[in-house]
ZAKE-401767 format. One record per residue: residue number from 1; chain; x, y, z of N, C-alpha, C, O in turn. Coordinates in nm, 3 decimals. Atoms other than C-alpha are relative to their C-alpha. Example, Ala and Ser with C-alpha at 12.3 -4.5 7.8 and 13.67 -1.06 7.14 Angstrom:
<pts>
{pt 1 'A' {0.089 -0.119 0.000} {1.230 -0.450 0.780} {0.090 0.120 0.000} {0.194 0.118 0.066}} {pt 2 'A' {-0.082 -0.119 -0.006} {1.367 -0.106 0.714} {-0.077 0.109 0.073} {-0.026 0.220 0.090}} 
</pts>
This chain:
<pts>
{pt 1 'A' {0.138 -0.042 -0.009} {1.381 -8.534 1.477} {-0.086 -0.094 -0.084} {-0.056 -0.118 -0.200}} {pt 2 'A' {0.090 0.088 0.073} {1.099 -8.767 1.379} {-0.126 0.077 -0.034} {-0.165 0.171 0.036}} {pt 3 'A' {0.126 -0.062 0.038} {0.784 -8.669 1.199} {-0.111 -0.100 0.024} {-0.091 -0.221 0.012}} {pt 4 'A' {0.116 0.085 -0.022} {0.442 -8.803 1.278} {-0.049 -0.049 -0.135} {-0.070 0.032 -0.226}} {pt 5 'A' {0.050 0.050 0.128} {0.322 -9.033 1.001} {-0.140 0.055 -0.028} {-0.220 0.074 0.064}} {pt 6 'A' {0.132 -0.049 0.039} {0.023 -8.905 0.808} {-0.101 -0.114 0.010} {-0.068 -0.231 -0.008}} {pt 7 'A' {0.108 0.098 0.006} {-0.310 -9.079 0.840} {-0.009 -0.051 -0.144} {0.035 0.016 -0.237}} {pt 8 'A' {0.008 0.059 0.134} {-0.384 -9.308 0.547} {-0.074 0.088 -0.099} {-0.030 0.104 -0.213}} {pt 9 'A' {0.074 -0.086 0.092} {-0.644 -9.075 0.397} {0.078 0.127 -0.033} {0.074 0.174 -0.147}} {pt 10 'A' {-0.083 -0.119 0.025} {-0.413 -8.774 0.436} {0.115 -0.035 -0.093} {0.150 0.044 -0.181}} {pt 11 'A' {-0.109 0.043 0.087} {-0.129 -8.969 0.274} {-0.050 -0.020 -0.143} {0.017 0.017 -0.239}} {pt 12 'A' {0.058 0.019 0.134} {-0.356 -9.068 -0.017} {-0.026 0.135 -0.065} {0.002 0.154 -0.183}} {pt 13 'A' {0.027 -0.134 0.055} {-0.463 -8.705 -0.059} {0.129 0.068 -0.044} {0.135 0.128 -0.151}} {pt 14 'A' {-0.129 -0.061 0.033} {-0.101 -8.586 -0.052} {0.054 -0.061 -0.131} {0.099 0.012 -0.219}} {pt 15 'A' {-0.047 0.068 0.122} {-0.007 -8.846 -0.314} {-0.080 0.045 -0.122} {-0.022 0.068 -0.229}} {pt 16 'A' {0.085 -0.042 0.112} {-0.302 -8.745 -0.533} {0.034 0.143 -0.042} {0.043 0.172 -0.161}} {pt 17 'A' {-0.034 -0.140 0.029} {-0.216 -8.375 -0.507} {0.133 0.007 -0.076} {0.144 0.076 -0.177}} {pt 18 'A' {-0.132 -0.002 0.064} {0.147 -8.438 -0.598} {-0.006 -0.059 -0.141} {0.057 -0.006 -0.232}} {pt 19 'A' {0.012 0.062 0.133} {0.054 -8.666 -0.890} {-0.067 0.095 -0.099} {-0.021 0.109 -0.213}} {pt 20 'A' {0.069 -0.094 0.087} {-0.189 -8.412 -1.035} {0.092 0.118 -0.033} {0.100 0.160 -0.148}} {pt 21 'A' {-0.091 -0.113 0.021} {0.061 -8.130 -0.988} {0.114 -0.040 -0.094} {0.153 0.038 -0.181}} {pt 22 'A' {-0.108 0.048 0.087} {0.336 -8.337 -1.151} {-0.048 -0.002 -0.145} {0.024 0.043 -0.234}} {pt 23 'A' {0.056 0.003 0.136} {0.111 -8.393 -1.457} {-0.014 0.141 -0.056} {0.019 0.165 -0.172}} {pt 24 'A' {0.017 -0.138 0.046} {0.032 -8.021 -1.478} {0.136 0.062 -0.037} {0.148 0.127 -0.141}} {pt 25 'A' {-0.133 -0.055 0.027} {0.400 -7.924 -1.458} {0.056 -0.062 -0.127} {0.114 0.008 -0.210}} {pt 26 'A' {-0.052 0.067 0.120} {0.492 -8.183 -1.721} {-0.070 0.049 -0.127} {-0.011 0.047 -0.235}} {pt 27 'A' {0.074 -0.054 0.114} {0.224 -8.035 -1.949} {0.032 0.148 -0.024} {-0.009 0.205 -0.125}} {pt 28 'A' {-0.033 -0.142 0.013} {0.364 -7.685 -1.893} {-0.108 0.092 0.053} {-0.108 0.211 0.023}} {pt 29 'A' {0.109 -0.079 -0.058} {0.055 -7.568 -1.704} {0.043 0.058 0.134} {0.088 -0.017 0.221}} {pt 30 'A' {-0.037 -0.059 -0.129} {0.123 -7.319 -1.422} {-0.084 -0.060 0.114} {-0.203 -0.087 0.098}} {pt 31 'A' {0.070 0.057 -0.116} {0.034 -7.454 -1.079} {-0.084 0.106 0.069} {-0.035 0.211 0.110}} {pt 32 'A' {0.092 -0.080 -0.081} {-0.270 -7.299 -0.917} {-0.069 -0.099 0.093} {-0.127 -0.198 0.047}} {pt 33 'A' {0.049 0.099 -0.096} {-0.381 -7.470 -0.599} {-0.148 -0.031 -0.018} {-0.190 -0.145 0.002}} {pt 34 'A' {0.142 0.027 0.023} {-0.752 -7.429 -0.677} {-0.020 -0.096 -0.118} {-0.106 -0.184 -0.114}} {pt 35 'A' {0.007 0.088 0.116} {-0.697 -7.596 -1.015} {0.044 -0.141 0.038} {-0.017 -0.239 -0.003}} {pt 36 'A' {-0.048 0.131 -0.045} {-0.498 -7.878 -0.852} {-0.110 -0.069 0.080} {-0.134 -0.188 0.062}} {pt 37 'A' {0.108 0.058 -0.082} {-0.782 -7.932 -0.601} {-0.112 -0.053 -0.089} {-0.161 -0.164 -0.068}} {pt 38 'A' {0.108 0.042 0.091} {-1.042 -7.948 -0.878} {0.039 -0.126 -0.076} {-0.039 -0.221 -0.083}} {pt 39 'A' {-0.045 0.116 0.079} {-0.838 -8.192 -1.089} {0.023 -0.124 0.087} {0.005 -0.237 0.041}} {pt 40 'A' {-0.022 0.112 -0.092} {-0.754 -8.406 -0.784} {-0.130 -0.045 0.065} {-0.133 -0.143 0.139}} {pt 41 'A' {0.132 0.027 -0.059} {-1.123 -8.404 -0.687} {0.007 0.002 0.153} {-0.044 -0.086 0.222}} {pt 42 'A' {-0.012 -0.022 -0.143} {-1.038 -8.273 -0.342} {-0.045 0.141 0.031} {-0.052 0.227 -0.057}} {pt 43 'A' {0.034 -0.135 -0.042} {-1.149 -7.974 -0.143} {0.122 0.090 -0.003} {0.235 0.045 0.018}} {pt 44 'A' {-0.110 -0.096 0.004} {-0.941 -7.661 -0.178} {0.073 0.004 0.134} {0.195 0.014 0.139}} {pt 45 'A' {-0.060 -0.002 -0.134} {-0.884 -7.663 0.199} {0.097 -0.116 0.020} {0.199 -0.101 0.087}} {pt 46 'A' {-0.089 0.116 -0.011} {-0.731 -8.010 0.175} {0.134 0.028 -0.067} {0.239 -0.003 -0.011}} {pt 47 'A' {-0.124 -0.032 0.071} {-0.477 -7.892 -0.081} {0.080 0.102 0.079} {0.202 0.088 0.095}} {pt 48 'A' {-0.071 -0.104 -0.075} {-0.393 -7.581 0.122} {0.055 -0.052 0.132} {0.156 -0.001 0.181}} {pt 49 'A' {-0.054 0.058 -0.124} {-0.346 -7.791 0.437} {0.133 -0.070 -0.028} {0.223 -0.069 0.057}} {pt 50 'A' {-0.125 0.070 0.036} {-0.076 -7.990 0.258} {0.105 0.097 -0.056} {0.224 0.083 -0.027}} {pt 51 'A' {-0.093 -0.091 0.069} {0.078 -7.706 0.053} {-0.054 0.142 0.010} {-0.156 0.175 -0.051}} {pt 52 'A' {0.047 -0.136 -0.023} {0.045 -7.346 0.162} {0.007 0.089 -0.124} {-0.069 0.184 -0.138}} {pt 53 'A' {-0.018 -0.082 0.120} {0.162 -7.208 -0.172} {0.028 -0.090 -0.121} {0.071 -0.204 -0.105}} {pt 54 'A' {-0.038 0.078 0.120} {0.204 -7.324 -0.532} {0.151 -0.026 -0.004} {0.194 -0.130 -0.053}} {pt 55 'A' {-0.145 0.017 -0.002} {0.579 -7.274 -0.483} {0.041 -0.119 0.086} {0.131 -0.195 0.050}} {pt 56 'A' {-0.031 0.114 -0.088} {0.584 -7.524 -0.195} {-0.034 -0.131 -0.071} {0.039 -0.229 -0.058}} {pt 57 'A' {0.039 0.120 0.075} {0.402 -7.777 -0.415} {0.101 -0.026 -0.113} {0.143 -0.140 -0.133}} {pt 58 'A' {-0.097 0.016 0.109} {0.638 -7.716 -0.709} {0.134 -0.050 0.054} {0.197 -0.137 -0.006}} {pt 59 'A' {-0.126 0.045 -0.060} {0.941 -7.757 -0.482} {-0.009 -0.145 0.045} {0.088 -0.219 0.036}} {pt 60 'A' {0.020 0.140 -0.041} {0.796 -8.082 -0.347} {0.015 -0.091 -0.121} {0.074 -0.199 -0.111}} {pt 61 'A' {-0.010 0.078 0.123} {0.768 -8.208 -0.704} {0.146 -0.009 -0.046} {0.190 -0.114 -0.094}} {pt 62 'A' {-0.139 -0.003 0.046} {1.128 -8.105 -0.780} {0.096 -0.070 0.096} {0.207 -0.104 0.056}} {pt 63 'A' {-0.091 0.055 -0.101} {1.274 -8.253 -0.460} {0.066 -0.132 -0.040} {0.187 -0.144 -0.023}} {pt 64 'A' {-0.069 0.124 0.038} {1.338 -8.608 -0.591} {0.111 0.023 -0.102} {0.218 -0.038 -0.092}} {pt 65 'A' {-0.103 -0.030 0.100} {1.530 -8.469 -0.890} {0.119 0.070 0.066} {0.234 0.035 0.039}} {pt 66 'A' {-0.107 -0.070 -0.070} {1.729 -8.232 -0.668} {0.079 -0.096 0.088} {0.202 -0.087 0.095}} {pt 67 'A' {-0.069 0.098 -0.085} {1.808 -8.517 -0.428} {0.088 -0.093 -0.083} {0.200 -0.125 -0.042}} {pt 68 'A' {-0.081 0.086 0.088} {1.928 -8.738 -0.714} {0.124 0.074 -0.049} {0.233 0.017 -0.054}} {pt 69 'A' {-0.115 -0.078 0.044} {2.151 -8.459 -0.845} {0.100 0.020 0.113} {0.221 0.014 0.092}} {pt 70 'A' {-0.090 -0.018 -0.115} {2.291 -8.397 -0.497} {0.076 -0.129 0.029} {0.195 -0.126 0.060}} {pt 71 'A' {-0.067 0.129 -0.022} {2.366 -8.769 -0.457} {0.106 -0.023 -0.106} {0.217 -0.067 -0.075}} {pt 72 'A' {-0.099 0.015 0.106} {2.539 -8.776 -0.793} {0.118 0.096 0.023} {0.233 0.061 -0.003}} {pt 73 'A' {-0.106 -0.096 -0.030} {2.732 -8.466 -0.692} {0.096 -0.052 0.107} {0.217 -0.032 0.097}} {pt 74 'A' {-0.087 0.059 -0.104} {2.861 -8.643 -0.379} {0.090 -0.107 -0.060} {0.207 -0.117 -0.023}} {pt 75 'A' {-0.083 0.101 0.068} {2.981 -8.930 -0.599} {0.107 0.067 -0.085} {0.222 0.022 -0.088}} {pt 76 'A' {-0.096 -0.070 0.086} {3.146 -8.687 -0.840} {0.114 0.059 0.083} {0.229 0.058 0.040}} {pt 77 'A' {-0.103 -0.057 -0.087} {3.332 -8.522 -0.552} {0.103 -0.104 0.042} {0.217 -0.070 0.073}} {pt 78 'A' {-0.092 0.108 -0.039} {3.487 -8.860 -0.470} {0.085 -0.050 -0.117} {0.179 -0.126 -0.096}} {pt 79 'A' {-0.073 0.044 0.118} {3.613 -8.912 -0.827} {0.140 0.061 0.002} {0.156 0.179 0.031}} {pt 80 'A' {-0.138 -0.048 -0.002} {3.991 -8.883 -0.852} {0.041 0.073 -0.128} {0.147 0.136 -0.132}} {pt 81 'A' {-0.028 -0.069 0.126} {3.979 -8.749 -1.210} {-0.086 0.127 -0.004} {-0.207 0.117 -0.026}} {pt 82 'A' {0.079 -0.123 -0.008} {3.874 -8.382 -1.187} {-0.083 0.030 -0.125} {-0.196 0.076 -0.115}} {pt 83 'A' {0.077 -0.027 0.123} {3.772 -8.351 -1.554} {-0.118 -0.095 -0.010} {-0.230 -0.051 -0.039}} {pt 84 'A' {0.108 0.099 0.008} {3.567 -8.673 -1.549} {-0.110 0.033 0.101} {-0.229 0.021 0.071}} {pt 85 'A' {0.097 -0.034 -0.104} {3.401 -8.563 -1.224} {-0.087 0.118 -0.044} {-0.210 0.114 -0.031}} {pt 86 'A' {0.075 -0.118 0.045} {3.302 -8.222 -1.365} {-0.090 -0.035 -0.118} {-0.207 0.003 -0.121}} {pt 87 'A' {0.077 0.039 0.119} {3.190 -8.368 -1.698} {-0.121 -0.085 0.039} {-0.232 -0.062 -0.011}} {pt 88 'A' {0.111 0.086 -0.043} {2.978 -8.635 -1.528} {-0.107 0.078 0.074} {-0.226 0.055 0.052}} {pt 89 'A' {0.097 -0.080 -0.075} {2.815 -8.386 -1.293} {-0.079 0.091 -0.094} {-0.201 0.101 -0.081}} {pt 90 'A' {0.070 -0.087 0.094} {2.734 -8.143 -1.575} {-0.092 -0.080 -0.092} {-0.199 -0.032 -0.129}} {pt 91 'A' {0.085 0.084 0.085} {2.599 -8.427 -1.789} {-0.128 -0.035 0.074} {-0.237 -0.021 0.018}} {pt 92 'A' {0.121 0.033 -0.077} {2.361 -8.541 -1.514} {-0.088 0.123 0.018} {-0.211 0.114 0.012}} {pt 93 'A' {0.077 -0.123 -0.022} {2.259 -8.181 -1.451} {-0.079 0.037 -0.124} {-0.198 0.069 -0.115}} {pt 94 'A' {0.070 -0.040 0.122} {2.173 -8.107 -1.814} {-0.108 -0.103 -0.035} {-0.214 -0.066 -0.087}} {pt 95 'A' {0.103 0.102 0.023} {1.986 -8.439 -1.845} {-0.122 0.029 0.087} {-0.236 0.020 0.041}} {pt 96 'A' {0.111 -0.032 -0.090} {1.777 -8.343 -1.542} {-0.075 0.124 -0.048} {-0.198 0.129 -0.043}} {pt 97 'A' {0.063 -0.123 0.046} {1.714 -7.996 -1.683} {-0.094 -0.024 -0.118} {-0.198 0.042 -0.128}} {pt 98 'A' {0.083 0.019 0.120} {1.571 -8.131 -2.008} {-0.106 -0.108 0.018} {-0.189 -0.128 -0.071}} {pt 99 'A' {0.100 0.105 -0.021} {1.366 -8.415 -1.857} {-0.095 0.029 0.115} {-0.200 -0.035 0.124}} {pt 100 'A' {0.088 -0.030 -0.114} {1.216 -8.262 -1.540} {-0.039 0.147 -0.006} {0.041 0.235 0.024}} {pt 101 'A' {0.048 -0.137 0.018} {1.004 -7.954 -1.603} {-0.007 0.079 0.129} {-0.017 0.202 0.125}} {pt 102 'A' {0.007 -0.072 -0.127} {0.995 -7.868 -1.233} {0.135 0.059 0.039} {0.141 0.150 0.122}} {pt 103 'A' {-0.133 -0.039 -0.045} {1.371 -7.820 -1.207} {0.034 0.146 -0.030} {0.079 0.218 0.059}} {pt 104 'A' {-0.040 -0.137 0.039} {1.425 -7.493 -1.397} {-0.066 0.107 0.085} {0.004 0.194 0.136}} {pt 105 'A' {0.059 -0.108 -0.079} {1.167 -7.279 -1.216} {0.041 -0.005 0.148} {0.051 0.099 0.213}} {pt 106 'A' {-0.041 0.010 -0.141} {1.272 -7.413 -0.876} {0.143 0.050 0.018} {0.171 0.124 0.112}} {pt 107 'A' {-0.139 -0.044 -0.017} {1.643 -7.360 -0.930} {0.018 0.147 -0.033} {0.110 0.211 0.018}} {pt 108 'A' {-0.011 -0.141 0.037} {1.587 -7.016 -1.084} {-0.067 0.093 0.101} {-0.041 0.213 0.101}} {pt 109 'A' {0.073 -0.084 -0.095} {1.363 -6.892 -0.801} {0.098 0.069 0.097} {0.189 0.005 0.149}} {pt 110 'A' {-0.091 -0.072 -0.090} {1.532 -6.622 -0.592} {-0.018 -0.037 0.148} {0.074 -0.021 0.228}} {pt 111 'A' {0.026 0.044 -0.137} {1.371 -6.752 -0.273} {-0.069 -0.136 -0.005} {-0.128 -0.173 -0.107}} {pt 112 'A' {0.058 0.133 -0.008} {1.253 -7.094 -0.161} {-0.111 -0.004 0.104} {-0.105 0.065 0.205}} {pt 113 'A' {0.110 0.018 -0.094} {0.931 -7.196 0.010} {0.033 -0.103 0.107} {-0.018 -0.097 0.219}} {pt 114 'A' {-0.031 0.110 -0.091} {1.082 -7.504 0.174} {0.148 0.000 0.036} {0.233 0.019 -0.051}} {pt 115 'A' {-0.141 0.006 -0.041} {1.404 -7.529 0.378} {0.079 -0.110 -0.073} {0.197 -0.092 -0.102}} {pt 116 'A' {-0.069 0.110 0.069} {1.488 -7.861 0.207} {0.046 0.043 -0.139} {0.153 0.002 -0.185}} {pt 117 'A' {-0.037 -0.049 0.132} {1.492 -7.687 -0.131} {0.127 0.084 0.010} {0.219 0.069 -0.070}} {pt 118 'A' {-0.118 -0.085 -0.020} {1.741 -7.428 -0.003} {0.123 -0.087 0.027} {0.231 -0.062 -0.027}} {pt 119 'A' {-0.110 0.091 -0.034} {1.957 -7.706 0.142} {0.054 -0.071 -0.125} {0.175 -0.078 -0.145}} {pt 120 'A' {-0.042 0.074 0.120} {1.962 -7.902 -0.185} {0.064 0.092 -0.103} {0.166 0.058 -0.162}} {pt 121 'A' {-0.057 -0.094 0.096} {2.024 -7.599 -0.406} {0.139 0.045 0.045} {0.231 0.055 -0.037}} {pt 122 'A' {-0.130 -0.040 -0.053} {2.308 -7.486 -0.181} {0.103 -0.111 -0.021} {0.217 -0.084 -0.060}} {pt 123 'A' {-0.090 0.113 0.020} {2.462 -7.833 -0.197} {0.041 -0.012 -0.147} {0.158 -0.038 -0.177}} {pt 124 'A' {-0.031 0.010 0.143} {2.440 -7.837 -0.578} {0.094 0.111 -0.046} {0.189 0.084 -0.121}} {pt 125 'A' {-0.087 -0.111 0.040} {2.597 -7.492 -0.621} {0.141 -0.024 0.056} {0.241 -0.002 -0.013}} {pt 126 'A' {-0.130 0.026 -0.063} {2.873 -7.587 -0.377} {0.075 -0.111 -0.073} {0.196 -0.101 -0.094}} {pt 127 'A' {-0.062 0.110 0.074} {2.938 -7.913 -0.562} {0.056 0.049 -0.132} {0.170 0.018 -0.167}} {pt 128 'A' {-0.048 -0.055 0.127} {2.963 -7.733 -0.895} {0.124 0.086 0.018} {0.219 0.075 -0.059}} {pt 129 'A' {-0.117 -0.085 -0.028} {3.203 -7.477 -0.746} {0.123 -0.084 0.031} {0.232 -0.058 -0.021}} {pt 130 'A' {-0.113 0.085 -0.040} {3.422 -7.747 -0.591} {0.054 -0.078 -0.118} {0.175 -0.087 -0.137}} {pt 131 'A' {-0.044 0.077 0.116} {3.431 -7.960 -0.905} {0.073 0.088 -0.101} {0.174 0.047 -0.158}} {pt 132 'A' {-0.066 -0.091 0.094} {3.519 -7.662 -1.122} {0.136 0.042 0.054} {0.234 0.046 -0.020}} {pt 133 'A' {-0.128 -0.040 -0.060} {3.791 -7.548 -0.879} {0.102 -0.114 -0.012} {0.219 -0.089 -0.042}} {pt 134 'A' {-0.092 0.115 0.012} {3.941 -7.900 -0.879} {0.049 -0.017 -0.143} {0.167 -0.042 -0.167}} {pt 135 'A' {-0.039 0.014 0.141} {3.938 -7.916 -1.258} {0.093 0.113 -0.041} {0.187 0.093 -0.118}} {pt 136 'A' {-0.087 -0.114 0.031} {4.092 -7.570 -1.278} {0.139 -0.023 0.059} {0.239 0.001 -0.008}} {pt 137 'A' {-0.128 0.026 -0.065} {4.365 -7.664 -1.029} {0.079 -0.108 -0.073} {0.202 -0.105 -0.075}} {pt 138 'A' {-0.065 0.108 0.073} {4.439 -7.977 -1.235} {0.040 0.044 -0.141} {0.102 -0.032 -0.216}} {pt 139 'A' {-0.032 -0.048 0.133} {4.475 -7.762 -1.546} {-0.090 -0.058 -0.108} {-0.055 -0.055 -0.226}} {pt 140 'A' {0.089 0.065 0.096} {4.180 -7.938 -1.711} {-0.099 0.095 -0.066} {-0.153 0.065 -0.172}} {pt 141 'A' {0.094 -0.097 0.058} {3.963 -7.631 -1.772} {0.070 0.134 -0.016} {0.173 0.161 0.046}} {pt 142 'A' {-0.054 -0.133 0.024} {4.029 -7.282 -1.896} {0.010 0.077 0.132} {-0.082 0.070 0.213}} {pt 143 'A' {-0.016 -0.073 -0.126} {4.162 -7.062 -1.616} {-0.094 0.119 0.014} {-0.118 0.166 0.125}} {pt 144 'A' {0.089 -0.116 -0.007} {3.924 -6.778 -1.707} {-0.146 -0.037 0.027} {-0.230 0.052 0.038}} {pt 145 'A' {0.137 0.043 -0.027} {3.610 -6.986 -1.644} {-0.031 0.017 0.148} {0.036 -0.043 0.233}} {pt 146 'A' {0.039 -0.025 -0.139} {3.440 -6.865 -1.326} {-0.116 -0.091 0.039} {-0.194 -0.134 -0.045}} {pt 147 'A' {0.111 0.083 -0.050} {3.204 -7.066 -1.109} {-0.135 0.060 -0.038} {-0.230 -0.013 -0.069}} {pt 148 'A' {0.127 -0.067 0.033} {2.934 -6.807 -1.177} {-0.039 -0.021 -0.146} {-0.153 0.005 -0.184}} {pt 149 'A' {0.030 0.025 0.142} {2.957 -6.899 -1.548} {-0.074 -0.131 -0.022} {-0.147 -0.145 -0.120}} {pt 150 'A' {0.056 0.133 0.023} {2.844 -7.259 -1.504} {-0.152 -0.003 -0.010} {-0.207 -0.062 -0.103}} {pt 151 'A' {0.147 0.005 0.000} {2.477 -7.203 -1.420} {-0.057 0.062 -0.127} {-0.141 -0.001 -0.191}} {pt 152 'A' {0.055 -0.055 0.125} {2.405 -6.964 -1.711} {0.031 -0.086 -0.122} {-0.054 -0.100 -0.211}} {pt 153 'A' {-0.034 0.085 0.114} {2.590 -7.192 -1.953} {-0.089 -0.124 -0.005} {-0.137 -0.162 -0.113}} {pt 154 'A' {0.085 0.118 -0.004} {2.393 -7.497 -1.840} {-0.145 0.036 -0.031} {-0.215 -0.039 -0.100}} {pt 155 'A' {0.136 -0.045 0.030} {2.067 -7.302 -1.850} {-0.016 0.030 -0.149} {-0.122 0.007 -0.207}} {pt 156 'A' {0.004 -0.026 0.144} {2.154 -7.194 -2.203} {-0.019 -0.127 -0.080} {-0.095 -0.130 -0.177}} {pt 157 'A' {0.018 0.130 0.068} {2.186 -7.556 -2.311} {-0.144 -0.047 0.017} {-0.207 -0.087 -0.081}} {pt 158 'A' {0.138 0.047 -0.025} {1.854 -7.646 -2.147} {-0.100 0.082 -0.081} {-0.193 0.026 -0.138}} {pt 159 'A' {0.091 -0.084 0.077} {1.682 -7.349 -2.311} {0.006 -0.036 -0.149} {-0.098 -0.047 -0.215}} {pt 160 'A' {-0.014 0.036 0.141} {1.822 -7.439 -2.653} {-0.067 -0.134 -0.030} {-0.131 -0.149 -0.134}} {pt 161 'A' {0.065 0.131 0.019} {1.704 -7.799 -2.612} {-0.151 0.017 0.004} {-0.222 -0.044 -0.076}} {pt 162 'A' {0.144 -0.021 -0.010} {1.358 -7.680 -2.505} {-0.055 0.065 -0.127} {-0.165 0.031 -0.171}} {pt 163 'A' {0.042 -0.064 0.125} {1.336 -7.459 -2.815} {0.001 -0.104 -0.113} {-0.089 -0.105 -0.197}} {pt 164 'A' {-0.013 0.103 0.103} {1.452 -7.751 -3.032} {-0.113 -0.103 0.010} {-0.164 -0.148 -0.093}} {pt 165 'A' {0.110 0.094 -0.021} {1.190 -7.984 -2.878} {0.036 -0.144 -0.032} {0.154 -0.181 -0.032}} {pt 166 'A' {-0.020 0.140 0.034} {1.143 -8.349 -2.971} {-0.046 -0.093 0.112} {-0.096 -0.049 0.215}} {pt 167 'A' {0.035 0.100 -0.100} {1.082 -8.670 -2.783} {0.100 0.008 0.115} {0.206 0.070 0.100}} {pt 168 'A' {-0.097 -0.002 -0.110} {1.249 -8.720 -2.445} {0.138 -0.054 -0.041} {0.240 0.004 -0.004}} {pt 169 'A' {-0.129 0.056 0.044} {1.519 -8.938 -2.606} {0.072 0.097 -0.092} {0.194 0.114 -0.081}} {pt 170 'A' {-0.061 -0.098 0.090} {1.579 -8.678 -2.879} {0.053 0.120 0.078} {0.159 0.175 0.046}} {pt 171 'A' {-0.042 -0.115 -0.081} {1.599 -8.402 -2.618} {0.130 -0.032 0.075} {0.218 0.052 0.085}} {pt 172 'A' {-0.123 0.038 -0.070} {1.862 -8.593 -2.421} {0.116 -0.007 -0.098} {0.226 0.038 -0.066}} {pt 173 'A' {-0.106 0.006 0.101} {2.062 -8.662 -2.738} {0.046 0.141 -0.039} {0.166 0.167 -0.050}} {pt 174 'A' {-0.034 -0.139 0.035} {2.046 -8.293 -2.831} {0.078 0.065 0.114} {0.177 0.134 0.090}} {pt 175 'A' {-0.069 -0.056 -0.117} {2.149 -8.194 -2.477} {0.144 -0.051 0.007} {0.236 0.025 0.037}} {pt 176 'A' {-0.135 0.058 -0.002} {2.446 -8.431 -2.496} {0.089 0.066 -0.107} {0.205 0.096 -0.080}} {pt 177 'A' {-0.078 -0.065 0.106} {2.558 -8.278 -2.829} {0.039 0.141 0.039} {0.155 0.181 0.024}} {pt 178 'A' {-0.028 -0.137 -0.040} {2.529 -7.924 -2.699} {0.100 0.004 0.115} {0.190 0.088 0.117}} {pt 179 'A' {-0.093 0.003 -0.113} {2.705 -8.014 -2.374} {0.140 -0.038 -0.048} {0.239 0.018 0.000}} {pt 180 'A' {-0.131 0.040 0.054} {2.984 -8.185 -2.568} {0.071 0.120 -0.063} {0.191 0.139 -0.044}} {pt 181 'A' {-0.058 -0.119 0.061} {3.038 -7.865 -2.767} {0.045 0.099 0.108} {0.152 0.158 0.098}} {pt 182 'A' {-0.035 -0.089 -0.110} {3.036 -7.660 -2.447} {0.125 -0.049 0.072} {0.217 0.028 0.099}} {pt 183 'A' {-0.115 0.056 -0.072} {3.280 -7.894 -2.273} {0.128 0.014 -0.082} {0.236 0.037 -0.027}} {pt 184 'A' {-0.117 -0.021 0.086} {3.513 -7.874 -2.572} {0.055 0.141 0.014} {0.176 0.161 0.009}} {pt 185 'A' {-0.043 -0.137 -0.019} {3.523 -7.499 -2.522} {0.053 0.029 0.139} {0.130 0.123 0.158}} {pt 186 'A' {-0.045 -0.021 -0.138} {3.580 -7.530 -2.148} {0.137 -0.060 0.028} {0.208 -0.016 0.118}} {pt 187 'A' {-0.128 0.067 -0.026} {3.881 -7.757 -2.173} {0.117 0.094 -0.018} {0.116 0.180 -0.106}} {pt 188 'A' {-0.121 -0.080 0.012} {4.216 -7.600 -2.120} {0.073 -0.040 -0.127} {0.077 -0.157 -0.164}} {pt 189 'A' {-0.077 0.029 0.121} {4.425 -7.571 -2.432} {0.125 -0.078 0.040} {0.189 -0.045 0.139}} {pt 190 'A' {-0.120 0.076 -0.034} {4.706 -7.830 -2.435} {0.122 0.090 -0.014} {0.126 0.176 -0.102}} {pt 191 'A' {-0.120 -0.082 0.011} {5.048 -7.677 -2.374} {0.069 -0.024 -0.133} {0.073 -0.136 -0.184}} {pt 192 'A' {-0.069 0.012 0.130} {5.240 -7.605 -2.693} {0.136 -0.065 0.023} {0.204 -0.039 0.121}} {pt 193 'A' {-0.128 0.070 -0.009} {5.540 -7.824 -2.754} {0.116 0.095 -0.023} {0.232 0.054 -0.019}} 
</pts>
């Protein structure tokens, strides 16, 4: 299925709306389409023609991050070392959580405004489940760790980093430390001699 390319002025407007919305999300300001229109110096109708709801706009902003995580997940699934694959996927995920403010509300939303968001979220959950199952089968992670545990644990790290604050580089360093501690707890205990 092909889509009709947008006219140049419509494409410019779409880009402007997304850029303004991205800035608002990065500042921690809730998205309101009327506010986006005012800041983008566009008519409210123009914004609503592109994005019917604030959720659709937020999901559009989060899509590149979700696509990058999904691509990394596909690479992780091809890794022959189950522990390395899981560790790498979780590392990328926590880095995204602490650097992209659009990710948490989109992934936590119980429903999605855009079919692409649902597709990407489903792919990410499936990847996490598969990687954890592979690591469990290889004896690399604790047998009592359930797939349903991964998302809350990762969200806990992201929340702790957000509370801690700091520059982007400091936030990533903090996330890595917290993830390292979590991964140490997830590893299966070595068999006793």
